[in-house]
C-alpha positions as CSV (number, residue, x, y, z in Angstrom):
1,M,-14.9,-15.2,18.3
2,A,-16.4,-12.2,19.4
3,E,-19.6,-10.9,18.1
4,E,-18.8,-7.5,17.5
5,R,-16.1,-8.7,14.9
6,I,-18.7,-10.6,12.9
7,R,-20.5,-8.0,10.5
8,Q,-22.2,-8.4,7.5
9,A,-20.2,-7.9,4.7
10,L,-21.0,-4.8,1.8
11,L,-20.2,-6.3,-1.4
12,Y,-21.9,-9.8,-2.3
13,E,-24.6,-11.6,-4.2
14,N,-26.6,-14.7,-3.7
15,L,-26.5,-17.5,-6.4
16,G,-28.6,-20.1,-5.8
17,D,-27.1,-21.9,-2.9
18,K,-23.7,-19.9,-3.0
19,V,-22.6,-16.0,-2.1
20,Q,-20.5,-14.3,-4.6
21,C,-17.9,-12.0,-2.4
22,H,-17.3,-8.9,-4.8
23,T,-15.2,-7.1,-2.6
24,C,-11.8,-8.4,-4.4
25,E,-11.3,-9.7,-7.8
26,R,-11.0,-13.3,-6.8
27,R,-14.7,-13.2,-6.4
28,C,-15.0,-16.1,-4.7
29,L,-18.5,-18.5,-5.1
30,I,-18.6,-19.5,-1.3
31,P,-21.1,-22.1,-0.3
32,E,-22.9,-22.4,3.0
33,G,-21.2,-23.0,6.1
34,E,-17.4,-22.1,3.7
35,L,-14.8,-19.6,3.9
36,G,-13.8,-17.7,0.6
37,F,-10.0,-17.7,-0.3
38,C,-8.8,-15.4,2.3
39,A,-10.4,-16.8,4.9
40,S,-12.1,-13.4,6.6
41,R,-15.4,-13.7,5.2
42,K,-17.7,-16.7,5.7
43,N,-21.8,-17.7,3.7
44,I,-23.7,-17.8,7.4
45,G,-26.9,-18.6,6.6
46,G,-27.0,-17.4,2.6
47,Q,-25.3,-13.9,3.7
48,L,-21.8,-13.2,3.7
49,Y,-20.0,-12.0,6.8
50,T,-16.9,-10.2,7.2
51,L,-15.1,-12.1,10.8
52,G,-12.3,-10.1,11.0
53,Y,-14.1,-6.7,11.6
54,G,-11.7,-4.4,14.0
55,D,-9.5,-7.5,14.8
56,I,-5.9,-6.0,14.8
57,S,-3.2,-8.3,14.9
58,S,-0.9,-4.7,14.6
59,I,-1.1,-1.4,15.4
60,S,1.9,1.5,15.6
61,A,2.4,5.2,14.8
62,N,4.4,5.2,11.8
63,P,6.6,7.8,9.5
64,I,4.3,8.5,6.3
65,E,7.7,7.7,4.9
66,K,7.6,3.8,6.0
67,K,4.5,3.1,4.0
68,P,6.4,4.4,1.5
69,F,5.1,7.7,0.9
70,F,7.3,10.6,-0.1
71,H,5.3,13.2,-1.6
72,F,2.3,12.9,0.3
73,Y,2.5,14.8,4.0
74,P,6.2,14.1,4.2
75,G,7.5,14.1,7.8
76,T,4.3,13.2,9.6
77,K,3.2,10.0,11.0
78,A,0.0,7.6,10.6
79,L,-1.4,5.5,12.8
80,T,-1.2,2.6,11.2
81,I,-2.9,-1.1,11.5
82,G,-3.4,-4.2,9.7
83,S,-5.5,-7.9,10.6
84,W,-4.9,-11.1,9.4
85,S,-4.4,-13.4,5.8
86,C,-4.2,-12.0,2.5
87,N,-5.7,-12.8,-1.1
88,F,-2.5,-13.0,-2.5
89,T,0.0,-16.0,-2.3
90,C,3.7,-13.8,-2.6
91,P,6.1,-17.0,-1.8
92,W,8.7,-14.5,-0.5
93,C,6.1,-12.2,2.1
94,Q,7.8,-9.9,4.2
95,N,4.9,-10.1,6.6
96,Y,3.6,-13.5,6.6
97,D,3.2,-13.7,10.6
98,I,0.6,-12.1,10.0
99,S,-0.7,-12.3,6.0
100,K,0.4,-15.8,6.3
101,S,-2.2,-16.5,9.0
102,P,-6.0,-17.0,8.3
103,Q,-6.2,-19.4,11.4
104,N,-5.9,-16.3,13.8
105,I,-9.1,-14.4,12.3
106,G,-11.1,-13.4,15.7
107,K,-7.9,-13.6,18.0
108,G,-6.7,-10.0,17.3
109,Q,-7.5,-6.8,19.3
110,Y,-10.8,-5.4,19.1
111,I,-10.8,-1.9,18.5
112,S,-13.6,-0.2,17.3
113,P,-13.9,2.5,15.1
114,A,-14.3,5.5,17.2
115,E,-11.4,4.2,19.6
116,F,-9.0,3.5,16.7
117,V,-9.8,7.7,15.7
118,E,-9.1,8.5,19.5
119,L,-5.7,6.9,19.5
120,V,-4.7,8.5,16.1
121,G,-5.0,11.8,18.5
122,Q,-3.8,10.8,21.5
123,H,-0.2,9.4,19.3
124,H,-0.1,12.7,17.8
125,C,-0.6,11.4,14.1
126,Q,-1.6,13.3,11.2
127,G,-3.4,10.6,9.6
128,T,-4.3,6.7,9.0
129,S,-2.9,3.9,7.7
130,V,-4.3,0.7,7.0
131,S,-1.1,-1.7,6.1
132,F,0.8,-4.2,6.8
133,N,-0.9,-7.0,5.7
134,E,-3.7,-6.3,2.4
135,P,-6.1,-3.6,4.0
136,T,-9.0,-5.1,1.8
137,M,-9.4,-7.8,4.7
138,L,-10.4,-4.5,6.7
139,F,-12.7,-3.3,3.9
140,E,-15.8,-2.6,6.1
141,Y,-14.0,-1.5,9.1
142,S,-11.9,0.6,6.5
143,L,-14.7,2.8,5.5
144,D,-16.0,3.3,9.0
145,I,-12.8,4.5,10.4
146,F,-12.0,7.1,7.4
147,D,-15.7,8.6,7.6
148,L,-14.6,9.5,11.1
149,A,-11.1,10.3,10.5
150,R,-12.1,12.5,7.7
151,D,-14.4,14.2,10.1
152,R,-11.7,15.0,12.2
153,G,-8.9,16.6,9.4
154,Y,-6.9,13.2,9.4
155,Y,-6.1,12.0,6.4
156,N,-6.4,8.0,5.6
157,T,-4.1,5.8,3.5
158,Y,-3.9,2.2,2.1
159,V,-0.9,0.0,1.3
160,T,-2.3,-2.4,-0.8
161,N,-2.0,-4.9,-3.5
162,G,-4.1,-3.4,-5.0
163,Y,-6.6,-6.0,-5.8
164,M,-10.1,-4.9,-4.7
165,T,-12.9,-5.0,-7.3
166,E,-13.7,-0.9,-8.5
167,P,-17.3,-1.0,-6.6
168,A,-14.8,-1.4,-3.3
169,L,-12.1,1.4,-4.8
170,E,-15.1,3.5,-5.2
171,M,-16.6,3.1,-1.7
172,L,-13.0,3.6,-0.3
173,V,-12.8,6.9,-2.2
174,A,-16.1,7.9,-1.3
175,H,-15.6,7.7,2.8
176,G,-12.4,9.6,2.2
177,L,-9.4,7.3,1.2
178,N,-6.6,10.2,0.2
179,A,-3.7,8.1,-0.8
180,A,-2.5,4.7,-1.6
181,N,0.4,3.0,-2.3
182,I,0.4,0.3,-4.6
183,D,2.4,-2.6,-5.1
184,I,3.4,-3.8,-8.5
185,K,5.1,-7.3,-8.0
186,G,6.0,-8.0,-11.7
187,E,4.7,-8.7,-14.6
188,A,1.6,-10.6,-15.8
189,E,3.6,-14.0,-16.0
190,A,5.1,-13.5,-12.5
191,V,2.2,-12.5,-11.1
192,K,0.3,-14.8,-12.2
193,R,2.7,-17.6,-10.9
194,F,3.6,-16.1,-7.7
195,C,0.8,-14.6,-6.2
196,T,-2.0,-16.1,-8.8
197,A,-3.6,-13.2,-9.4
198,D,-4.0,-10.6,-12.4
199,V,-1.7,-7.8,-12.5
200,N,-3.7,-5.5,-15.5
201,V,-6.4,-5.4,-12.2
202,V,-3.5,-3.9,-10.4
203,W,-3.1,-1.2,-13.2
204,R,-6.6,-0.7,-13.5
205,N,-7.0,0.3,-9.6
206,A,-3.9,1.6,-9.8
207,A,-5.1,4.5,-12.8
208,L,-8.9,4.5,-11.3
209,A,-7.7,5.5,-7.7
210,K,-5.4,8.1,-9.4
211,G,-8.8,9.3,-11.3
212,R,-10.4,9.8,-8.3
213,G,-8.3,11.9,-7.1
214,V,-6.6,9.6,-4.9
215,W,-2.3,10.3,-4.6
216,V,-0.8,7.6,-6.4
217,E,2.7,6.2,-5.2
218,L,3.9,2.5,-6.6
219,T,6.1,-0.4,-4.9
220,T,8.1,-2.8,-6.7
221,L,9.9,-5.2,-4.4
222,I,12.8,-6.2,-6.6
223,I,13.2,-10.2,-6.3
224,P,16.5,-11.8,-8.0
225,S,15.5,-14.2,-10.8
226,I,11.7,-13.3,-10.2
227,N,11.0,-9.9,-11.5
228,D,14.8,-8.0,-11.9
229,A,14.9,-8.6,-16.0
230,E,15.9,-5.3,-17.4
231,T,13.6,-5.5,-20.3
232,G,10.2,-6.4,-17.9
233,L,11.7,-3.5,-15.5
234,S,11.5,-1.0,-18.6
235,R,7.7,-2.4,-19.4
236,I,7.1,-1.7,-15.9
237,A,8.4,2.0,-16.0
238,Q,6.9,2.7,-19.6
239,R,3.4,1.3,-18.3
240,I,4.0,3.9,-15.1
241,K,4.2,7.0,-17.7
242,R,2.1,6.1,-20.0
243,E,-0.7,4.8,-17.2
244,L,-0.2,6.8,-14.7
245,G,2.2,10.0,-15.3
246,V,5.5,11.1,-15.2
247,D,5.4,12.3,-11.6
248,T,4.0,9.1,-10.4
249,P,6.6,8.1,-7.5
250,W,7.9,4.4,-8.1
251,H,9.8,3.0,-4.9
252,V,12.0,-0.2,-6.0
253,T,12.8,-1.8,-2.5
254,G,15.8,-4.4,-1.5
255,Y,14.1,-8.3,-0.9
256,Y,15.6,-10.3,2.1
257,P,14.5,-13.7,2.4
258,A,11.6,-14.7,4.2
259,Y,8.9,-17.1,4.2
260,K,9.5,-19.7,2.0
261,F,12.3,-17.7,0.2
262,R,14.1,-18.0,3.7
263,N,14.3,-21.9,3.5
264,E,12.6,-24.3,0.3
265,L,13.1,-22.2,-2.0
266,Y,15.7,-19.9,-1.1
267,I,16.5,-16.4,-2.6
268,P,19.3,-14.4,-1.7
269,P,18.8,-10.8,-1.0
270,T,18.5,-8.2,-4.0
271,P,22.0,-6.6,-4.4
272,V,22.0,-3.0,-4.2
273,S,23.7,-2.9,-7.5
274,T,20.3,-3.9,-9.0
275,L,18.5,-1.5,-7.5
276,E,20.5,1.2,-8.6
277,K,19.9,-0.3,-11.9
278,T,16.8,0.0,-12.3
279,R,16.2,3.6,-11.1
280,A,18.3,4.3,-14.1
281,I,15.9,2.5,-15.7
282,G,13.2,4.7,-14.6
283,K,15.2,7.7,-15.1
284,A,15.5,6.6,-18.5
285,E,12.3,5.7,-19.5
286,G,11.0,9.4,-18.2
287,L,9.9,9.3,-14.7
288,N,10.8,11.8,-12.7
289,Y,11.2,10.3,-9.3
290,V,12.4,6.6,-8.7
291,Y,13.7,6.0,-5.2
292,V,16.0,3.2,-3.7
293,G,13.9,1.6,-0.7
294,N,15.7,-0.6,2.4
295,V,19.1,0.5,1.8
296,P,19.3,3.1,4.7
297,G,21.2,6.4,3.8
298,H,21.5,5.7,0.1
299,R,21.6,8.9,-2.2
300,Y,18.5,7.6,-4.2
301,E,15.9,8.0,-1.0
302,N,16.5,11.7,-1.8
303,T,14.0,13.9,-3.8
304,Y,15.9,15.6,-6.5
305,C,14.5,18.2,-8.8
306,P,13.7,16.7,-12.1
307,K,14.9,19.7,-13.5
308,C,17.7,21.1,-12.1
309,N,19.1,17.7,-10.4
310,Q,19.0,19.7,-6.9
311,P,18.2,17.5,-3.8
312,L,15.1,18.6,-2.5
313,I,14.2,16.2,0.5
314,K,17.0,14.4,2.0
315,R,15.9,11.5,4.4
316,Y,17.5,8.7,6.4
317,G,15.6,5.4,6.6
318,F,12.4,6.6,7.4
319,S,13.3,10.5,8.5
320,V,13.1,13.5,6.6
321,T,16.3,15.6,7.4
322,E,16.1,18.6,5.3
323,Y,13.3,19.5,3.3
324,S,14.0,22.9,0.6
325,V,10.8,22.5,-1.0
326,G,8.8,26.1,-0.9
327,S,5.3,26.7,0.5
328,D,4.8,27.5,-3.5
329,K,5.5,23.9,-3.9
330,R,8.6,24.9,-6.0
331,C,12.1,23.9,-6.5
332,P,13.9,27.4,-5.1
333,Y,16.6,26.6,-6.9
334,C,14.9,26.9,-10.5
335,G,11.0,27.4,-10.0
336,E,9.9,23.8,-11.5
337,D,6.8,22.4,-9.8
338,I,7.3,19.7,-7.5
339,P,4.5,17.4,-6.9
340,I,3.8,16.8,-2.8
341,I,0.5,16.7,-1.2
342,G,-0.3,18.6,1.5
343,P,1.3,21.6,4.0
344,Q,5.0,22.9,4.3
345,V,6.8,20.3,6.2
346,P,7.2,21.9,9.9
347,N,11.0,22.9,10.9
348,L,12.4,23.2,7.7
349,N,15.4,22.0,8.0
350,K,15.2,19.5,10.6
351,I,13.0,16.3,11.2
352,G,13.5,13.8,13.4
């Protein structure tokens, strides 16, 4: 393993003959020479080290809509990176080839923070995104690229399960985190059973991020028999309204069989009708922006004015095809304020 990928971790404490990691809410107690749950951090000589600093499994220039962000710098691109492993155990993982491969930590492409930020410009991107697997695995690296990117005028985003500790989240914000798309994988029982995690931590972090000025969008992968009960979806929508506000975008996305749910625990894909029903639930609970995802060309990929219902941003997949929000961030038809972060989209009627 290349030496540059092994860096002392920033958030941990010594507890007798073990160290406790404070990067995520698993707060692993790690004996000498052992790894934490995610295998990305190791106790070496009584100090905690991250083993995957700058160890990149995947890199690509993506439309910001792919994250998905629909109200944050629409029509722009983010240079997106991922690493290896995860701190959740979701058996449906859509990126399991990297998130379920801790054995590959240290085997990716090393990209220094300075090199990465240079690549942002070379790929004509307007910002960064840490995504693909859980970005908290790249916590220390994220802080360094965020600093450099912010200095260059780029935005910084996370696509995350939201399970970092409060100190970790505060550090990300302090170093320039601008937006986070956070997974709400279901209600407490499903998240505990399938992800071995406490969903209340995720809600806490979503509210904390928003309170610190981070733009927050939420995503729920709707999985038949796991988290598609109408009563549960109603409670999620109510909690979004209560804790994050009616203008918080909620992406309800279609699941496709993957990882353990593709074979031994097979669950079929999400019917489009279930996604449409979920959107209707969110709207009935008072949410202004609920989007159907993973169904390219669906009318509910578009942004509608919550007051007059005129289509304001039309999309096809990850492309913005029409953009009608004025530079004043208002609906041109009725004057309603529309929450859009970032400058007006260029080439008003056609974004490729």
